[in-house]
Structures are given as C-alpha cells and as structure tokens.
N, C-alpha and C positions, 0 to 999 in steps of 0.2 A: 761473739758479738751479741748473742741473745741476752747476755747478762747486763748489757749497757742500760743505764737508767734513761728514762725519757727526758727530754729537755725540760729544764726547770719551768719555763713559761707554759709548757703544755701539761705539767703535772698539777692539774687544777684541784683545788679543794672542793668538797661537796657544795660549798656555798657558791663557788665560782663556776663549776662545771654542771650544766643542766642535765647531763647524763650520768652524773656520779650516783653511787648507791645512797639512798636515804638512810637516816638513823646511824650515821657513822660507819657505814659499810656493812651493816647487818641487813642482809636481804630478806624482806618479809616473804613468808611462804606465799606462793602464787595463788593458792586457793583461799587463804585465810585473811588477806588484807586487801583493802580497796586502794588501788594505785592510780595515780594520774598517768598520762602517757609518758611524762618525763620521769616518773618513778619506775618505769619498766626499763631495766638495764640489761646488758648482755648476760649478767649473772642470773637474772630472773629467767631469761629465755633459755639459758643452759640448764638451769635447775629443773625447769618444767619440760625439757626435752624438745623444744621447738627448733633448736639449733644444736650443733655438736662442735666440739673443738676440732681443729684441723689445720694443716699447713696450706697456705695460699688460698684459703677459702674466702677471704675478704678482698675487695677491690674498690678502687676509686677511679673514676674517669672524669678528668677536668681539663677543658680547653685542649682536647686532643691528647692529653698525657694520661698514662695509666700507672697506678700505684697498687701494689699487692701486699697483703698482710696475713699473718697467721693469727688464728683465734686460739687463745690459751685457755686452759681449764678454769682459771680464776676470772675469766671475763676480760682480761687485758688483751691488747692488740700489739703484736710485734711486727714492725715494718720490715719486710723481707730484705730490702735493699741495704739497710743500715743496722738492723737488729735492735733499733730503739723500741722501747715499750711505751704504750700510751694507755691511759686509764679508761678511755671512752672513744666511741666513734667521732664525737665532736672534736676532741683533742687531736686525734690523728688527721681528720679531714682539714681542720684549720691549719695545722702545720704543713701538710702537703700543698694545699692551695696557696699558702703564703709564699712557698718557694717559687711558684710560677707567677703569682700576682701579689706582691708585697702589700698592696692596698686592700687586700681581702680582709674583712673584719671578722667574719664567722665562717664556719665550715659546713653548716647545714648537715651536721653529721649523719643523722639517721636517714636523711633523704639522699645523701651522697654515697654512703658506704653500702656496698652490695655483699650479701652472703650467698655464695654459689650462684651469682647472677641475678639475684632478686634483692630489691632494696630492703634494708633492715626495717624501715618504717612499716613495711607490709607485715613483718613478723610481729611488730607491736600490735597492729590491728588484729592479727590472728589470735594473739594472746588475749586481748580484750574480748573478742568475740567468744572465745572459749571459756574464759574464767569470770568475766564481768560484763556480760552482754547488756545488762541494763544501763551500765555506766558508759558504754562505748561511745555513744554519740555526744555525751555531755562533758567529756573530760579531755577534749582536744586542747593541747597547750597553747597558750597565747603566742602568736608569732609562727606557729608551726605551718599554717597554711601558706604564709608568706615565704617561708623557707622552701616549701615544696615547689611553689611557683618559680622561685629563683633557680632551684636545682633543675627544673624541667627545661628552663632556658639554656643552662649550661650543658645539659645532656644533649639537647638538640644541636648545640654548637659542636660538641664532641663527635656526634654521629656524622655531621657534615664533613668534618675533617677526616674521619675514618673512611667515609665513602669516597673521598677524593684522593686517598693515599696513593693509589697507583699512578695518579697524575703527577704526584710530587716526586717520583723517583727520578734521579738524574739521568738514568739510562732510558727514559721513556721515549726519547727520540734521539737520533744520532746528533751529538753536540756540534760536529763540524758542519752539519746541514742546518741545524737550528739557528746558529748564530753567525755563520760565515757571511761577511760582506753585506749584512743587513743591519741598518741602523734602527734600533728600537727606541721609541719615544716614551720616556717615563711619564707616569700619571701622578697627580698629586694625591697624597694620602686621604684627604677629606672627601675625595670623589669615590673611594672604594665602598664605603658603607659596610654592611654586614657581610660575612663570609658567604661565598657562593661557589658551590662545587662545580658550576659550569664555567667559572672564570679561568682563564689561562694562567697556570701557576708560574709561567715565565714572564708575566707582566712586571715590568720594572716600575719601581715606586720612588719618587723623589724623597730625599731625606728631610726630616723636620728638625728645626733647631730646638734645643732644650728650652730656650726662652719662649718659644711659641707655645709650649705646653706648661708654661709657668713653673719651670724647674731649673735647677742648676746642675751642671755636669757633676756627678757625684765622685769622680776620681780624675786624676791627672795622668797623662801618658807620655813617657819618653821612649823613643825608639831608636835603636842603633841603625846607622846608615847601611851597614852590611846586611841587616835584615831586609831592608827595602831593596837593595841590589839583588839579593839572591831570589827573593820571591818574584821580583819583576823579570829577572832572567828566566826563571821557570815559566812564567806566563807567556814570554815571547817565543818559546820554542815550538808551540803547537797551536793548531787552529781549533783544538778542542778545549773545553773548560778543564781547569786543573784545581787541585786543592792542596793545602798544606797546613801545618800547625805552627803556632808561635810559642816559644818558650821564654820565660823571664821570671820576674819576682814581683810580689805584691807586698807593699809596706803598709800595714794597717795604721801605723802611727801618722805617716805623712800622706796617706791615701794616694800614693804614687805607684802606678803600674809601669815597670820598666821592661821593655821587650828587647831581649838580647840575642835571640837566635830564631831563624826560620828553619822549619823541617819539612821540605817538600815531600809529598806522597808520590813515590815513583810507582804509580799504578793507575789503572783506568778507573773512571768513576763507576763504570758498570761491572768491574771485575771484583765480584764479591769473594772469590776464592783467595786472591792474593792480599786483599785489604787487611785481614786480621794480622798477617805476618808483618806487613809494612807498618801498621800501627804499633805492634809490639816492639819493633826495632826502634821506632821513634820514642816510645816510652822508656826504653833502656837508655837511649841517648840523653833524654831529659834527666834521668836519674843520675847517670854518670857525671853530668855537668852541674848537678845540684840545682837544676832549674825546675820550675813548675809550669804546667800547661796553662797559658793565659789567654789563648785565643786561636784563631784560624784565619786562613786567607783563601780566596777563591777568585777565579778569573771569568770575565766576560770578554772573550777575545776581540770581537768586532762590535761590541755594544758599549754604551756608557757604563761606568762603574757605579750603577745604582742597584740596590738590592731588589731581587725579584720577590714575588710572594713566597716562592719556595725558599729563598735565602732568608727571608724574615722568619719563617717557621724554624729553619735550621738554627739560626742564631738564638732563637728563644730556647730551643732544645739544649744547645751548648751552655747557655747561661744557667739553665736549671741543673745540668750535670755538674758544672763547676761549683755551683752553690752547694750542691749535695745536702747534707743534713746540718750544715753549719748555721748558727744563728747570725754570725757576722757577715758583712757584705763581701762578696768575692766577685770582682768584675770579670767579664769575658769580652775581649775585643774582636770584632770582625773587620776584615779588610777585603775590599773588592778592587781588583785591578783590571783596567781596560786598556791593554797594550796597543791594540790597533783600532780603537774606537774611531769611527768615521767622523765623529763630531769633534775630534781633537785636532785643533789647528796647528799645534806645536809638535815638537819631537819628543818632548818629555811625556812619560807615562803618567796617567792620572790614577791615583790610589785613594779610595774612599774609606776612611775609618768610621765604623758605626756600631751601635748597639740597639737593642729593641726594648721599648717600654711597653708593659702590658696595657691593653685597652682599659678605659675607665670601667669601674666595677658595675656601673649601671648599663654598660654596653658590652657584656661578655661575649657577644657573637661577632664583634669586630676583629679585624686583624691587629696584630701588635704594631706599635708605632715605631718605624725605623728612625733613629735619631743620630744626627751627625756628632761625632766625637772629635774634639780638638786634640791634636797630637803634636808634640815637638820632636824634631829629628836631631839626634846627637851624632855629629860627624866622627866616624872612626878614622884613626890616623892611617890605617893600612888594611888591606884585605887579609884576613886570617887564612891559615892553611886549611882550616875546616871548611870555609866558604869556597875556596878554590877547588877542594876535593869534591864537594857537593855539586858544584857546577859541572865538573868533568863527568860525574855519575849521571847527571841529568842529560848531558849530551849523548852519552852512551845509551841511555834508555830510549831516547827519542830518535836517534839517527836513522833507524830503518822504519820508523813508524809511518803509516800511510797519511797521517794527518800532520806530519812535520811541516812547518812553515817553509814555503819555497822562497828562500831568501834572495834568489836572483830576480824574482819577479818584482814589479813596481808596487810600492805601498800607496803612493799617490803619484801625481804627475811629475814630481821632481826627484824622488828618491826611491830606492828599493827597500825591501824589508831588512836586508843586511845593513844598509846605511843606518836605518833606525836603531838596530841592535848595537851598532858600533857607538852610537851616541850614548847609549846606556852604559856600555863597558868603559868608555873613556872619561865620561863626565859624571857617572853615577847620577844621571839627571832624573830624579824622581820627585814629583811634587804631589801634595795633597790637594784634593778638590776643595 
C-alpha cells in the first residue's frame, strides 16, 4: 500500500503547491539561503534536524475526525489508512478535509498538521528563529494569518466534540429507559447554532429538504420491499434501540443506489466484545452475495424517526468511511425506524431515509445538516429464504431478552403490540415519512 501514488489532484506542482520545494525540488541549505515561510518545507526541517522521519508522527484533527500519517525521509507524507503519498502538508490536509467537507477549498496545511502533537507551523517559526532571526517577523506569507485563524476555529470545534465523546456513546444510558413510552419533540436545525458539549446528544432534529439548502439530491435510491420488512421486523422485537447494515450496489453511470439486503446486528449496542464478530459475519455475507455496504439503519422504538445529534455524527462518520480515499462520489444511506412512535396515528411503521450535508465552510462549528432522501420502494414478488431465516434468528436472539416487547400488552387503546406486528407481517405495511 505504501507504494501507491498520491491522487493526481493532490500531486501538485511547485507552482500550484505553496509548500512544494522551491527551485525544482532542490532544497537550499538551511543556513545559506534566505527563505520565506512558504519556502521552508518538510525537507528543510528534516535536513536541519528540527524533525525526524517516523511512523504515525503526523496527525490532523478536523471536525472531530483524526487522520494519521507517516513522515518519510524524503519529506513526503504517507497516509496510514490508505498508504497514499502526498508531497506536502497542504496536499494531505486538503485531501482529508474534503472527504469530510467537499466544499472545503484549502487545507491550511501547516496550521492543520501536527508533528508529535505540535503544529508544523511552530517548527517553521523555530527554524526562522534559529537560522534567520532578522527575517522572522517580516517574512510571514500572505494569507497565513487567516489560515491560522481558521484552523483555530476548527480545532476548537474538534476539542468540543472530543470533550463530549462519552456523552455520544449509545450505552451512556439504558436505551429501554431512555426512549420507552416517551415522546420526544424534534427541534428545527436552524435553532441548534454552534456545537455545545452541554447539549443532550439524544436531541432529535427535523430533517431539512435539499431544496431548502439550494441543492439537488445527488443520487437516486431504489429499495427492495424485503429490506424494509426485515429491518422493520427487527425494530419491532425490542424496546431497546437496534442497528443493522444495508447491502446493495452503486451505479456511477446512472447515479442509482440500489438497496437489496438488510443485515441486522444481532448484538447489543453496548456489547463491544461481540460487535467485531457480528460485523465480520456481515462483511462475509456481503462478499458472498457480491454486494457492497451502502448504508445502515437504526431504531427509535418509542420516538419519532428523526435523527438525534448522535445519529447525525454517526451518519457523517459512515459517509466518510464509505467515501474512503476515492475521488468519486460514494453515497451512504441512513434509515431511521420508529416502530412504536406515540405520534404515529396509523399502524404502518414510519421509516426516515436521510444523509448529512457538512455545515457551511464559514460555520465549521455547526452540526452537520440532516437532509431527507427520497427513496422509491421496489415490491418483491415473495419473501426469500434468506429473509425468513434471518427473521427466525432474530426471534431466537431476543426471545429471552429482558427488553423483549411484551406483545400481549396494549400498544394503544385499541390494539396490542402483537396486533401491530401482525399488520407488518401480513401487509408488509411500511411507508416513508
């Protein structure tokens, strides 16, 4: 992996890359040439001993995400996750930040990348102080102060997310107590403002339409009715929140995402020990069926199927992971199911498809924007044996669970929980909000 070249758009020439070595790659001797701050490259710092090559010594923190890189002897950076090579901190930082926020225009490389926990821009200052003290104050590059200010805002945002991480864990409170029989009222996105570590991560947020943010939905979605049936059945069995994955195919020519299979996670949200084995089994099933991971689903048993602040961050994480190092667009679909939502007047479950758009670049401290995704359902002619087998496995998994739905109890004044489940099984009655 280490031999993979950097992406073409990141392999900038010296004229395009402000951090590239001057004079066609010939690094001037640190003590013999007068350099501007932009003329000081990683090779200069390596040559003069201010930094040393090493594995995982470089890092970027952006909007709560962390990227790690190796510093090579020739001054290039190797991204640990993919093995890609980048010629400069700016090239690497721009690439990583665009994965999270496609609207990002620059990476603020030296202000973003840290070497052993300290910003690289501080090593530039140390070099100038040591070798060109007279020029230090007069050679600040144009725009560098602006980049530093922008990076400070992003770093402050990242620290707020890190500080509240423990609040975002699904197991932070018993899910059957957190959501059972309580109707949560969603808030509008525009009322959230900047991130606040004191805000309840389970706050529900209304979805925004693509048209409201002056955008078009960038992909179409077709979903098998068997997918909807299986995930809805999974969500009906327990008073606790559940999760699962979606398998399908992405056609770059037609921009169509086809969701063909649901893969329920037969594990507890708080069970970190069994989760890796469950996910590995799902990966094997995807591979055997020739499918790709295209999304995930999650339940709010007794609440409306609107994403919580925690769900918004999770969706952003999944979008980033599915995007990976690819230059092309790769969608990730999130589905929320509210099987027993108290606000649901009908018997049909409500399922909400959504994705998350990064906040505007001028407001990096805001939450991601949860946006409604239009989905068309494709009616399957029959239930496959795979779906029936998975349903039996789910029943076996939950039948002795303390949070199993008590199906003989009333769901509302007219019908029991079992009556509602029968509607699902007989009519496959699932609708999108």
